[in-house]
Structure formats: C-alpha cells, structure tokens
N, C-alpha and C positions, 0 to 999 in steps of 0.2 A: 421394714416397718415393724413397730412394736405392737403386740397384742395388748388389749386392756389388762392391767395388772390387778391382782386381788388386794385386799386390805393389808395382808402381811407384807406384800411387796411395797405398798405405799409407805407403810411404817418403816420398813428397812431402808427405803430411799432417803429417809431423814437422818440416818445414822452418820453419814459424812458431815452434815452440817452440825450435828450435835458433837461430833468429834472435834471439829474446828473450835466451836465455842468452849467445849470442855478443856481442850488443850490450852487455849489462849487464857481462859479464866484460871485454870489450875496453876500454870506457870506464874501468872501474875500474883496469885495469892501466896504461893510458895516464896517467891522473891520478896514479897511484901513482909512476910513473916521473918525473913532474914535481914530485914532492914535495908534492902537495896533501894536506892533512889529511883523514882519513876518506874516502879516494879512492873507495871502493866504495859510498859513501852520498851522493855528489854527484848522481848521476842517479837520481831517484826511480823505483822499479820500475814503478809504474802508467804512467809516461811511457815507459819503456823497452819496455814490452810493446805499445804502440800500433802501431809498424811491423809487429810480428808479427801483430797482428789484421788489419791491412790485407792482408798477404800471404795470410792464411787465407781472406779473402773472395775474393781474386783467383784462388786455385788451386782453390777449391771449385766443383765442376761443378754449379752451380745458379744460379737467378736471384738478384738482389740481395735481393728480398723474402724468398725462401726462406732465404738465408744469414743475413739479419737474424733471422728466426725461430729458426734453429738457434742462433745466438749467444745470443739472449735465453733460449732454453730451457736452455742450459748455465749461463748466469749466474744464472738464476732457479731452478735446481734446489733442492729443499728442503734438501739438505745445505749448499749454499752460503749460502742465506738464513739458515738456523739458525746457521751458523758466524759470519756477519756480526753477527747480533744478539747472540750471546754475546760477540763482540769488544767491542761497545759497552758491555755491562754490566760486563765485566771491566775495561775502561778506566775506567769511572765508579767502580767500587769502589776501584781502585788510587789514583785521584786523591783521592777523599774520605778514605780511610784515611791516605794520606800527608799530606794537608793538616791533618788533626787531630793529627798528631805521632806516628802509629802506627809509622812506620819507625824514627825515633830511639828510641822506647820499646823496640822489639824489639831493636835493636842494643845499647843500654845494659843492658837486662835480661840479654841474653846475656853481656856482658862482666862483669856482676856475679856471674855464676855460674861463671866460668872460673877455675880455679886458675892462678896465674902460670906454673907449670911446664908448662902445656898450652896455651900461647898459639896456636900454629899449628893444632892440631886443633880448639881452641875457636873460632878465627876461621873455620875451614872450616865448622863446625857452625852458627855464627851466620849466615854467608852462605847456607848451605843453608836454614835456617829462614826467613830474610828473603825469599829468592828464592821459596821454596815459597808463602809468604804473599802476596807481591806479584805473583807470576806473571811476573816479568821479570828476566832476568839483568842487563840494562843498568841498570835502576833500582836493583838491589841493589848493583852495582859503583859507581854514582854516589853511593849513600848511604854505603857502607862504605869505599870507596877512600881518601878523605882520612883517616879514622880509622886504617885499616891503615897508611897512610904514616907517621902520627905514631907509631904503635906500633913500626914498623920502625926509625925514626930513634932512638927512645928506647932500644930493646932491642938494636940492632945486628944484627937479623935481616936476612939478605940480601934486598934489595928485590925481586929477581926471584922468590925463593922465596915471599915474602909476597904479591906480586901473583898468582903462580900459584895460591896457596892460595885467594885470594878468587875468582878465575875458577872454580876447581874447585867450590867451594861454590855459587857462583851457577849454574853449569850443572847441578849436581845438583838444585837446587830448581826451576830452569826446566823441567827434564825431567819432574819429578813433579807440579808444581803443577796443580791443576784449573782455575785461571784463566789459565794460561799460553797464549799464542796457539799455541805448538807443540802443546800437548795438545789444544786445540780443533781445530786443523787435522788432527792425526793421527786423533782419534776420529771426526770427521765424515767424513773421506775413506774411512775403513775401516768405518764403520757400527757402532761399539760404544759402550757406556756409559763415561763417564769413570771411574766407580768401578772398573769391571772393568779398564780400562787402567791405572789407578793401582796396583791390586793386582798385576797382571802385571808392571808396570814395577819395582815394589818388589823382586820376586824377583831381579832382575838388578842394580838400582842399589844396594840395601842392602849386599850382599856387597862390591861395589866401594867403597862409602863406608867400610865397616869396614876394608878393606885400606888405604885412603888415610889414614884416621885413625891406624892403626898406623904407617905410614910417617912421618907428620907428627910423631907423638910422638917418634920416633927423631931427627928433624931439628930439633926445637925446642931452642934453646940454653938457657943457665942462666936461672932464673926472674927475672922483672922485674915490678914493680908498675905497673899501668896505671891512670891516672886515669879515673874513671867519672862521667859527668854524671847529674844527677837525672832521674828518669823516673816516669811514672804507669803502674802495672800495668794500669789499666783500658783504656789505649790498645792494649794487646797483645791484648785479648780478641777484637776483630773478626776477626783473622787466624785465631785458634784456632777461632772460631765457624764460619767458612765451611769450614775444613778438616774439622771434625767433621761438618757437614751433608753435605759431598760424599762422604766415606768411608762415611757411613751410607746413601747411596744416594738422597738427595733430588734432585729435578729440578734441573738446573743453573741454570735461570732463577730458580727459587725461592731457591736457594742465593745467587746473586749479588745478587738484589734485596734479600733479607733482610740480606746482608752490608753493602750500601750503607746501609740504614736503621740497622743496629746501629752501624756505624762513625760515622755522624752523631750518633747518640744519645750515644755515648761522648764525642764532641767537644763536644756541647752541655753536658756537665757542666763544661766549662771555658769558654773564650772564643770557641768556634766559633759562627758565626752562620748563620741560615737563608739569608741572601743569599749567603754564601760557599758554602754547601752546594749551592745551585742552580747557581752558577757553576762549581764544581768538577765537578759531574756533566757539564756540557756540555764542559768542558775534557777530561774523561776520554773522552767521545765523540770529540772532535776528535783526541785522541792516537792513535786507532785508524783514522783516515781512510785512511792509506796502505795498511795491510793489508786494510782493508775493500774498497777499490777494486780492489786487486790480486786478491783472492779472487774477486770477481765477474768480472774480466777473464780470469783463469785458467780459471774455470768455463766461460765462453763459448768460449775457445780449445780447451779439452779436448773440448768437444762436437764440434767440427770433426774433431779427431783421432780421436775414438771412431767417428763414423759412417763415416769413410773407412778404418777398419781399422788405424790407427796404433798404438793401444794393444795390440791383439793381436799385431801385428808386433814391437813393442818387447819385449813379454813373452816371446815365443818366442826372440828374440835373447838375452835375459838367461838364459833357460833353456838355450839352446845353449852359453853360456859356462860354465855350471855343470854340463854334461852328465856330466863325470867324477864329480863329487860325487853327482849324481843317481843314478848306477848303484849307489852305496852306500846313499843315502837321499834320496828325492825332497824330503821336507819340509825337510831340512837345506839342500839345494841352493837351494830357493826362498827360505828365510829369509836365507841368505847373499846371494842375488840382490837381495832387498829392501834389505839393508844396503849392498851395493855401489852400488845405484841412488841411494839418498839421500846416500851419501857423495860420489859423483861430482857430484850436483846441487848439494850444499852447497859443494863445492870450487870450482865455477864461479860460484855466485851469492853466496857469503859471507853468507848469511842463512838460518838454520835453519828459520824458519817458511815462507819462500818455497820452500825446497827441498822441504819436506814437501808443500806444496800442488802443486808441479810433479810430484813423484814419486808422489803419492798414488794417482791412478787406475791407474797401471801396477802399483804395489805391491798394490792391491786385486785386480787380475787375477792376479798371481802367487800371492797368498794363496788365492784361490778355486780356482785350478788345483791347488795343492798341498794343499788342504784344511787350511789354516792358520787357526786361529781369528782373528777380527777383532781381539780384544784383544791377541793376540801381534803381528800385523802392525802395529797402531797403536803398540805399545810399541817395536818395532824401528825404525820410522820416526823416532820421537822420540829414541830413544837414540842412533842413529848420526848423526842430524842434529846433536845436541848434542855428540857426540864430535868431529865435524869442526869445528863452530863454535868450540868451546873450544880447538882446536888450531891454528887459522888465525892466522898473524901479521898478516894483513890483515883479520881479523874485527873488528867494532866493539868487542868485549870487550877484546881485546889492545891495540887502538889507544887506547882510553880509559884503561886502566890504565898503558900505556906513557907516555902524556902526563902522568898523575897522578904517577907515580913518577919521571918523567924517565929512563926506560930504554927499550931497544929493545923493540918489540912481539914480536920474535922471542924475547927472553929471557922474556917473559911466557908466550907460548904453549908454549915448551919446558919450562916449570916447572909447567904445568897437569897434574899427575900423575894426578888423578882421571880425566880424559878418556881417557888411555892405559890406565889400569887398567880403566875401564868397558868399553872396546872389547875388551880381552882377556877380561874376565869374560863379556861377552855372547856372544862367539864360543864360548867354552868351554861355556857353558850350552846354547847351541844344539846343539852337537855331542854333549854328554853326555846331554841330556834329549830325544833325538830321538824317542822313543816315548811321551812324556808330555805331549803338547799337549792 
C-alpha cells in the first residue's frame, strides 16, 4: 500500500505524461520543419510513450514488482479492456462494410439526393452521414476527398472552401458516431452509455450543424450538375442498421457484432466471398492496433499518476484557473475546464482520440467534483477534441485534404467553419444552460 504523497510527489507523477506529450510534439514539430509529410504521424504514439513509462517506473517509490503490478492494474482496468474490445469490433465493421462497397454506395446515394444548387451543404451532410456510419473522419476524407476535388474543378468552387466543408462534415460525424474511437474513449473514460452521450452530444452538435448548413447555402455558387455513379441501396443498410440499434440502446458489443454480420450478408448478395470476409475482419482488427496498444499503455501510466496524487493535483490546478468563473457558477467553470484540458492536449498531440484518453481521468475528476453528469463530460471531451483536431493545420485531416487538393493545410483548417461554429455553440450552451444538467 502507498502512503499519501505530498505535493512534490504529485507534481513529479505528472512528469511521465509531460514527457510523452513533449516527445510526441517535439518530434512532430521537428519533422514538420524538415518538410516531412504527415510529420506528426511518423512517430507512433505507442512507441513515443515507452520512455514515459520507463520514467514512471523510475520515480515510483516502490519495488519493481509492485510497480509492474501497478502498471498492469491500470492497463487491465475494466474500462480500458472494454474500450480495446470495442475498438477491435468497430475496426472489423468498418473494414467489412467498406470492402462490400458500402462507403461508395453511401456517397453516391447522397449525391443522388442533393439538388445542384445546394452542393456545399449537401457535401457537408454526405460527409457527416458517411463519417457517422464509418466512425472515422480520416476514412471519410479518404473516400469523399477525390470526389469533392472533381466537383470543385467542375463547378469552380474554391478548393479551400470545398476541402473545409469535407473536414467539417467528417468531424461532425466522427464526433457523433457510436463506433468512432473518440466516442469509445470518451464514454469509457467517463463511465456513461454511448446512447446517452450521443443524445447529449446531439443537443450541441445539431444546432452547430444547422448554422453551418445555412452558411454553406449562402456560400454555394450557381448550380452545376454532377455525375453520379451507379450504386446499390442494399449496401447503405448496414450503416443505418447499427445507428438504429445504437440509438435504441442496444449493447454496443451486440450492435457492432450484428453490424459485421449484416454488412457481410449484404455483400454476399453480390460478389463478396467468405474468404474475403474473414480476411477483412482481421484487417479491421489490425487497423486498431495502434490505438489498442496506446490505450493500454495510457491506462497503466494513469494508474501511476492516480496513486501518487497527480490527478487530484491537476484537477485542482484547472479549478484554480477557472476560479473567477466558479464564483459565478461552479459547474460552468468545471465544464470549461474540461474543454480547456482536452483542447490543450489535442493541440500538443494532434490526435483527438489520444487527447481524450490522456485528458479523460482528469476530466472525470473535474466532472465528479462539479457534479457534472458523465454523459455531459464525455460529450464535452469529444466535442472539443474534434474542434481542435478539425482546426489544426498539422492535423491528419488537413494534411490529407491539403495533399488531395494541392493546397496549403492552413487553407483547409481555416475553412473548416463547422469546427469554429461548434466551439462557439458549445460554450454558449454551457453558459446559458448552467442550471439544466
């Protein structure tokens, strides 16, 4: 058993986490200065965290055996294990549904329904639907980016505006999707149900999306006809199926497993084969390897910070920074503290899922102290992580679309209007509905 640690020990316990963030950020900035593509993604996060884990072992005042047990206890926490299993199933569903042609079907189905005069708001909604269905902003951008580029060239729409529209829709869906790794991380770290977080999230994201659509209607130039490829409506059904089950409150493991089977069944009506199905499931598992490992490592690292008083110290510091707001309303101050925490984390790490995992334990402490419902703290974590991620010129989303459209990532990020509108909407709702949690 560990004795209560003093303030110095609490501060020291945060050193490993700062080491991880500093190493990840420092390498990214250096490679960026050298002109390396996707600079912030060259050093895998599970590797970057290893020196931090070594430091955590060295400064922990316990034997090696006790430190190993502490690390394993954190890595093997039920929330961490559950999160990792959900990651695997979400990856498998995304891989199977994509392999059967579901992504192309959803994109072309959306284009077939858009009046030419509403191209920008229509593409925003298509990106939002695809991202909500796939659970990944990067997968959405990869699928829709080339189509959006062709539309931009044909219609003369500003490439930066078109790229920003795609990022906006992708971040909207990533934020809401029940199979998104950001949603999984936010709900598991805060201890709430996905359906509750979805509904809470919708109260903030939907008004922001409506405002964005209105803005894009105004910015859309004269109508142009866009060529639409043939698609099968059956391939759209798996995405609608899992969304319906999730909102209905079905257990997430049942939702994802059923979705995998349903997506495969739709594929079997065409030329999709059982051998491909098995292979795609494993590829889906493999695609989640990085976030799977990082979640376990962060869990183990967080346990060292927790037992040495680091989480309590950090929570008090954040509360101290919001002390003026707290005099007016404690819950508003703690909610803004959660927002600031994950914004700062994402600014340093340039990965919204990782930033949620890093900020999650402290956000949980702030939520508990301020009597903020878990569904609200999970929603705020996901919202503000997506706000920052969609606004970063060195984030993967802006870098990918910048390369696709051959424009500066800065132009992409500054045209992601939804992210800015979402931040303003969220802060406004936090302040106006301070007594309605």
